[in-house]
N, CA, C and O of each residue as an XYZ file, in Angstrom:
256
protein
N      76.132   -104.162     55.398
C      75.387   -103.123     54.765
C      73.905   -103.254     55.088
O      73.192   -102.302     55.409
N      73.494   -104.551     54.971
C      72.129   -104.800     55.088
C      71.580   -104.511     56.497
O      70.497   -103.976     56.734
N      72.437   -104.920     57.352
C      72.177   -104.757     58.914
C      71.977   -103.291     59.190
O      71.073   -102.934     59.945
N      72.812   -102.396     58.590
C      72.745   -100.951     58.770
C      71.421   -100.419     58.370
O      70.789    -99.637     59.080
N      70.986   -100.880     57.155
C      69.728   -100.430     56.564
C      68.545   -100.862     57.516
O      67.613   -100.098     57.765
N      68.644   -102.125     58.025
C      67.536   -102.494     58.872
C      67.476   -101.826     60.124
O      66.390   -101.567     60.643
N      68.668   -101.498     60.698
C      68.651   -100.731     62.066
C      68.189    -99.293     61.753
O      67.491    -98.670     62.553
N      68.607    -98.759     60.535
C      68.076    -97.368     60.234
C      66.625    -97.257     60.094
O      65.982    -96.299     60.523
N      66.064    -98.389     59.406
C      64.637    -98.304     59.257
C      63.840    -98.426     60.526
O      62.804    -97.792     60.728
N      64.425    -99.347     61.442
C      63.820    -99.673     62.802
C      63.995    -98.285     63.620
O      63.066    -97.912     64.336
N      65.016    -97.625     63.530
C      65.215    -96.254     64.295
C      64.135    -95.359     63.826
O      63.417    -94.815     64.664
N      63.951    -95.151     62.530
C      62.942    -94.264     62.040
C      61.527    -94.657     62.447
O      60.697    -93.839     62.842
N      61.317    -95.907     62.329
C      59.876    -96.376     62.808
C      59.672    -96.081     64.217
O      58.617    -95.579     64.605
N      60.655    -96.374     65.024
C      60.518    -96.081     66.461
C      60.310    -94.542     66.772
O      59.573    -94.152     67.677
N      60.979    -93.766     65.997
C      60.929    -92.346     66.217
C      59.508    -91.896     65.775
O      58.956    -91.014     66.433
N      58.909    -92.421     64.752
C      57.570    -92.148     64.279
C      56.557    -92.584     65.314
O      55.646    -91.823     65.639
N      56.703    -93.895     65.886
C      55.778    -94.301     66.791
C      55.796    -93.461     68.041
O      54.739    -93.181     68.606
N      56.935    -93.059     68.480
C      56.956    -92.061     69.677
C      56.463    -90.720     69.322
O      55.760    -90.157     70.161
N      56.723    -90.108     68.193
C      56.223    -88.772     67.851
C      54.736    -88.606     67.625
O      54.112    -87.644     68.074
N      54.205    -89.553     66.933
C      52.912    -89.429     66.359
C      51.840    -89.281     67.372
O      50.889    -88.552     67.088
N      51.879    -89.928     68.610
C      50.756    -89.611     69.682
C      50.860    -88.264     70.173
O      49.852    -87.707     70.606
N      52.008    -87.665     70.150
C      52.150    -86.219     70.613
C      51.464    -85.225     69.636
O      51.240    -84.066     69.987
N      51.144    -85.679     68.445
C      50.543    -84.722     67.347
C      49.099    -84.783     67.400
O      48.437    -84.005     66.714
N      48.540    -85.655     68.168
C      47.069    -85.800     68.138
C      46.275    -84.462     68.748
O      46.549    -83.935     69.827
N      45.419    -84.105     67.989
C      44.599    -82.867     68.343
C      43.904    -83.042     69.706
O      43.198    -84.043     69.819
N      43.998    -82.271     70.673
C      43.338    -82.281     71.850
C      41.868    -81.657     71.710
O      41.625    -80.625     71.085
N      40.866    -82.491     72.429
C      39.516    -81.941     72.286
C      39.291    -80.793     73.041
O      39.539    -80.807     74.247
N      38.815    -79.714     72.440
C      38.490    -78.507     73.143
C      37.234    -78.422     73.812
O      36.463    -79.375     73.706
N      36.900    -77.391     74.509
C      35.613    -77.296     75.272
C      34.491    -77.271     74.344
O      33.504    -77.913     74.704
N      34.429    -76.641     73.180
C      33.372    -76.723     72.329
C      33.009    -78.119     71.824
O      31.853    -78.534     71.744
N      34.174    -78.846     71.470
C      33.857    -80.304     70.996
C      33.258    -81.141     72.010
O      32.405    -81.984     71.731
N      33.746    -80.898     73.355
C      33.158    -81.617     74.480
C      31.687    -81.301     74.642
O      30.861    -82.204     74.774
N      31.343    -79.957     74.631
C      30.008    -79.579     74.685
C      29.119    -80.095     73.519
O      27.957    -80.434     73.743
N      29.652    -80.153     72.289
C      29.004    -80.752     71.216
C      28.585    -82.117     71.383
O      27.445    -82.471     71.080
N      29.491    -82.937     71.871
C      29.293    -84.332     72.192
C      28.152    -84.418     73.183
O      27.179    -85.129     72.929
N      28.240    -83.700     74.336
C      27.225    -83.759     75.289
C      25.818    -83.397     74.779
O      24.827    -83.963     75.241
N      25.735    -82.441     73.815
C      24.510    -82.122     73.084
C      24.048    -83.259     72.269
O      22.871    -83.619     72.299
N      24.949    -83.840     71.535
C      24.505    -85.010     70.704
C      23.967    -86.129     71.590
O      22.991    -86.788     71.233
N      24.632    -86.358     72.805
C      24.144    -87.377     73.701
C      22.684    -87.111     74.198
O      21.817    -87.983     74.253
N      22.512    -85.760     74.566
C      21.250    -85.333     75.171
C      20.183    -85.507     74.170
O      19.116    -86.024     74.501
N      20.426    -85.068     72.849
C      19.416    -85.171     71.730
C      19.155    -86.557     71.418
O      18.009    -86.883     71.106
N      20.192    -87.513     71.472
C      19.869    -88.861     71.284
C      18.920    -89.538     72.398
O      18.044    -90.367     72.150
N      19.218    -89.088     73.530
C      18.360    -89.613     74.729
C      16.933    -89.095     74.655
O      15.970    -89.820     74.906
N      16.827    -87.821     74.303
C      15.586    -87.217     74.191
C      14.714    -87.960     72.935
O      13.516    -88.219     73.050
N      15.400    -88.217     71.889
C      14.812    -88.859     70.780
C      14.285    -90.257     71.189
O      13.200    -90.659     70.769
N      15.096    -91.021     72.046
C      14.637    -92.290     72.497
C      13.392    -92.229     73.308
O      12.457    -93.020     73.178
N      13.439    -91.154     74.229
C      12.194    -90.972     75.089
C      11.011    -90.581     74.350
O       9.932    -91.059     74.699
N      11.072    -89.745     73.338
C      10.121    -89.462     72.487
C       9.376    -90.720     71.712
O       8.168    -90.919     71.591
N      10.410    -91.448     71.260
C       9.947    -92.704     70.516
C       9.227    -93.661     71.439
O       8.218    -94.273     71.089
N       9.797    -93.768     72.656
C       9.070    -94.644     73.740
C       7.633    -94.176     74.040
O       6.663    -94.933     74.069
N       7.596    -92.730     74.280
C       6.162    -92.141     74.476
C       5.271    -92.420     73.310
O       4.106    -92.769     73.505
N       5.771    -92.280     72.078
C       4.934    -92.539     71.031
C       4.359    -93.938     70.960
O       3.191    -94.181     70.657
N       5.311    -94.865     71.278
C       4.844    -96.305     71.318
C       3.765    -96.454     72.423
O       2.768    -97.150     72.228
N       3.958    -95.852     73.476
C       3.020    -95.923     74.669
C       1.611    -95.369     74.273
O       0.566    -95.911     74.634
N       1.671    -94.269     73.516
C       0.380    -93.647     72.991
C      -0.277    -94.573     72.009
O      -1.484    -94.798     72.096
N       0.454    -95.108     71.098
C      -0.147    -96.058     70.122
C      -0.779    -97.292     70.923
O      -1.909    -97.720     70.687
N       0.059    -97.804     71.877
C      -0.521    -98.894     72.671
C      -1.813    -98.514     73.386
O      -2.821    -99.220     73.390
N      -1.692    -97.350     73.979
C      -2.934    -96.849     74.623
C      -4.230    -96.730     73.760
O      -5.359    -97.056     74.126
N      -3.875    -96.208     72.552
C      -4.974    -95.948     71.592
C      -5.498    -97.357     71.144
O      -6.678    -97.472     70.815
N      -4.706    -98.357     71.125
C      -5.104    -99.712     70.718
C      -5.796   -100.490     71.939
O      -6.431   -101.529     71.762
N      -5.622    -99.922     73.130
C      -6.229   -100.566     74.328
C      -5.249   -101.358     74.991
O      -5.539   -101.899     76.058
N      -4.110   -101.489     74.476
C      -2.987   -102.344     75.172
C      -2.396   -101.449     76.331
O      -2.135   -100.258     76.165
N      -2.224   -102.071     77.422
C      -1.529   -101.382     78.533
C      -0.306   -102.032     78.871
O      -0.309   -103.261     78.940
N       0.798   -101.353     79.106
C       1.994   -101.920     79.523
C       2.231   -101.646     80.989
O       3.246   -102.072     81.540
């Protein structure tokens, strides 16, 4: 009896492991565009920060 329970549990677990990846939500075009916008904003922020540091250095007389 115990072997039957173990096999049943293993079968259920296997079925879940096979079925769950198929249920994942696929990324749509709006979500992809949103990620690209996020990346662009992050890069722009980094460039602005770098420019600000260069301006501060120039104001102090330091040149890089």
